[in-house]
N, C-alpha and C positions, 0 to 999 in steps of 0.2 A: 504494499500499499504506499504511495508516495503522494505527497501534497507539494505544491509550490506556492510558497507563501508570496502574496502580493506585497509590494512595497508602499508604505503610507505616504502620503503627500498631505501636509498640512497647509492651507494657504496662510502666508505671513510668517510661518514658523519653519526653521530648518528641521527636518525630520530624515528618516533613513531614505527618502526618496527625493529630496530636496537639497540642492547644494547650499552650503553655508558660505562664510566668506571665504574666496580663495577657490570656490568650486567644489570644495570637500563635501562628501555626503557624510552627515553627522546623525548619531542617534542620541537625541537630547533627553533631559529628564522629563520634559513636557511630554515628549512622545512616549516616553516608558508609563507616566502617569495615565496618559490617555489609553494605552494598551491595557494598563491594569483595570481601568474603570470598565472599558468593553468586556475585558475577560470576567470581571466581578459581576456584570449583569446577566451573564449567561448562567442561569440557574442548574443546567445539566451539567455545565463545566464544574461548578462548585460542588455538586453531588459527586462528580468524578474524583475530584481532589480529595473530599472526605472520604470516599470510598478507598482510594489507593493508601491514605495514611491510616485507615483502619486495618488494611491488609499488612502494611508494613508492622504495625503494633502487633497483629495477630500472629504474624510468622516470627518475629524477632524478640518481642516481649513475652508473648503467650507462653512459649517453654519455660520461662522463669515462674511463671504462676500457676501453669497446669502441668504438674510433673506426673508424668505416666512412663512407663517401661517402654522405651524404644529401642532397646538393646537386646534383651533376651526375651523370647516370645514363649507363650505357653500355648501348646497345641490342644488343650482341653477348652481354650477360649477362643477358638477360631470362629470366624463368622458369627459372632454374637450381636444380636439386634442392640439398638440403642437403649441403655438402662442408666441408672444413677452412678453406677461404677464406671461405666464407659458411655460418656455422654451421645457419641455418634457410633457406637457400637465398635466391633473389632474387625480386622481384614482377615484375609484367607491364610495368614500365618500367625495370627494371634497379635498383631500390634493394635494399640488404642488407635482408634482412626482419627480423632479429633487430633491427637497429638502428631499422628503420622502427616495430618494436613499442615501443620506448623512447620515441621521439619521439610516436607516436600516444597512448601511454598518459599521457604529459604533458597533452596537450589533454584527455583524457577525464577524468582526475583534476581538473584545473584547474576544468573547466566543473562537473563534478560538485559537488565542494566548495563553489565560490563560489556556485553557484546554491543549493545547499541552505542556505547560510548566509543569503543573501539572503531566500529564501523564508521560512526559519524566522524570521528577525527581524522582518520585516514581518507574518507572520501572527500571530506572537505579540503584537505590539502591537495589531494589528486587532482580534484576539479579546479581549484583555485590555481595551481600550477599549470595546468593544461590550458585553461582559459586565459591566462595572463600572458604566457609565452606565446602561444598560438603556432602557426606554422606547421612544419612536419611533425614537432614534438605533440603537438595538440592532436593532430589526426592520428599518430601512433598510439598515444595514450587513450584516446576515445575509441580506437578501433579494438583496443584491449578490453575495454569496457563493454563494447557491443558484442565481441566474441563470447564474453561470459554471460551476458544477459541472454544470448542466443541459446545456451544450455538450459534445458528444464531445471527449474530450482530443485525440485523434489529428487530428480535423478542425480544432481551433483551432490545434494546432501546424503543420499544414500551412498553413493561412491565413496565419498570421503569418511563417512561414519564407519564403512565397512574396512576401510584401508588402516584405520589408526583405532588404538584401544581406546574406549570411551572412558573420559575422565571430565572432571569439571573444568580444566583449563583446555582441553581439547574440544570440548563441546562448544565453549566460549569462541575458541578460534574458528571453527567450522561455521558457527552461525555468523560471526563478523564477516567471514570471507565471501560469503553470499549477500550480505547486507550492505556493504559500502558502495556498491554501484549505483544505487539511487541517488545517495547525496552526493555523489562524484558528479553526476550528469546535471542535477540540479544546481550546484554551485558553479560548476563550468559555466552554465548559462548566465547566471548573474554576473560572473566575472568578465565575460565578454562585453556586457554593458558597463560596468564599473571601471574597466581599464581605459576607457574612452574619456573620463572624466578630467577636468582641467586640473584637479588637484595632483592627479598621478603625473603629469608633466611638470608641475610646479616640485614634487618632491624629486623628481629625476633631475630638474635644474638646480636644486639644492645640494646634488650629490647622494641621494639616497638610492641604495642597491634595489634590485628587483625583489631579494628577499624580504627586505624591509616593507617595501610597498605591499607585498602579498600579505604579510603578517600583521603588519600595523594598521593598514588601510582598506586592503580588499575584503579580508575574511571579517573583521569587525562589522563592515557595511553589510554582510549577508547573514546577520545574526537573525532575522527574522525566519528566514528559510531554514537555518540551522536548528532552531528553536522548534520549530514545528515538526520538522522531519525527525529530529531525535526523538520526539513523544511517539510518533508512530512505530519508528525502529524498536521501542521498547516492547510495544503491543505485538508486534510482528515477530520478534525475538521469542516471545513468551510462546506464541502459537507454533513456531517452528520447533522449539524445543520439546512442546508436548506432543507434536508430530513425530518427531524422531523418538522419543519414548514410547509412545503408541506402538512404533514398529519394532520396539525391542533394542532401539540402538541408543538409549539414554545412559545416565550413570549407572553403574553396576551396583547391585545390592551390597551392603544394606541401606546405602544411600538411595534416595527417591526424589521424585518430584511429582506435581500434579497429573502430567502425562502419564508416567509410569503408574501411578495409582489408578488412573483411568483404564489404562490398559490391562492390569491386573484384575481390575472390578468388572470389566465387560462380560467375561465368560461366565459370571455368576447373575448376571441381569435376568434370565428367564428362569432362575431359581427363587427369585423374590428378594434378593439381598440387595436392595435398592440403595442402602447406605455405602455401597462399595463403589457406585458409579456416580451418584447424583452430586454429593458434596465436592467432589475434585472437578467434576465437569462445569458444575455452577460456578465455581471459583475461577477456573479458566475463563470462562465465557465474561462474567461481571469484571474481571480485572482487564481484560482486553477492551471491553467496551468503555470502561472507565478512563483508560488511557486514550482511547480514540475520541471521546468526548472532550477530554483536556486537549488534545491536538487540534480538534475542530474550533475549540474556543480560541486557541492561539493563533490560528489561521484568520480567524474574524478579526481578532485585536489588531492584527497587523495588515488588514484588508483596507484599501483605499476607500471604499465608499462607506465603510462604516465610520472610519475616522473623520469623515466630512460632516456627518450629520449634524 
């Protein structure tokens, strides 16, 4: 999922789309205040933020308050329904399911956030360098991106996951490897426009290097696109890791994540053990939707027509 954030232009005020003195595009405090106001007016986005915060508290603070056995399993307690002793029942090997959801959520969120950060950082640098330098290097770098985009994502994920031993760092690398392509294309498009600004020529005249122009001037002025895309990258990464785990290519036991829990519980669906399937599936869906709502609101906050109202 990819969204290209429009650049706001506020009449009479220098914003991300309006050159300030000297022709430089600046993101001002007023622009951030307006973006925050538009974001705060979106009730669905606020609900998404609240839910994401609750999920983080549930996954990382919950295990400190809800202490259940997540190391040694009890075969006598397998597939027990919800009860006062086990609020969401137990899974097919005797783990307390509520505690398992907390532990599995930590893995899903850690992979999602880390992969999104790596993919966005590398993609931004790749796209900014390609768009700014241009010429044959731009063509070469973009053909590499196009070639990787031409490969079906699921096929590439399956091949990579089968080639390497599944582990947390390896899954982060695999997810980031297929996710950096979208931000690279988005930032390259932004850079093609920004590199023609007068302030770029002014920096060159003052002796500024290409690296300084890219890092200090081009990339900061694509912040709207970067922020929106990064939000969707997290949601996409959670879906990807859930898909890999559902196919049996996730982190090996005893570690788990929501996708792995969903995969383990599917075989028990028709036996009536609903608690093995629905809690993990619901958390995946709601978390992804929450991040998407936040991304939609951020896109609107940087959108031209909303800033002009």
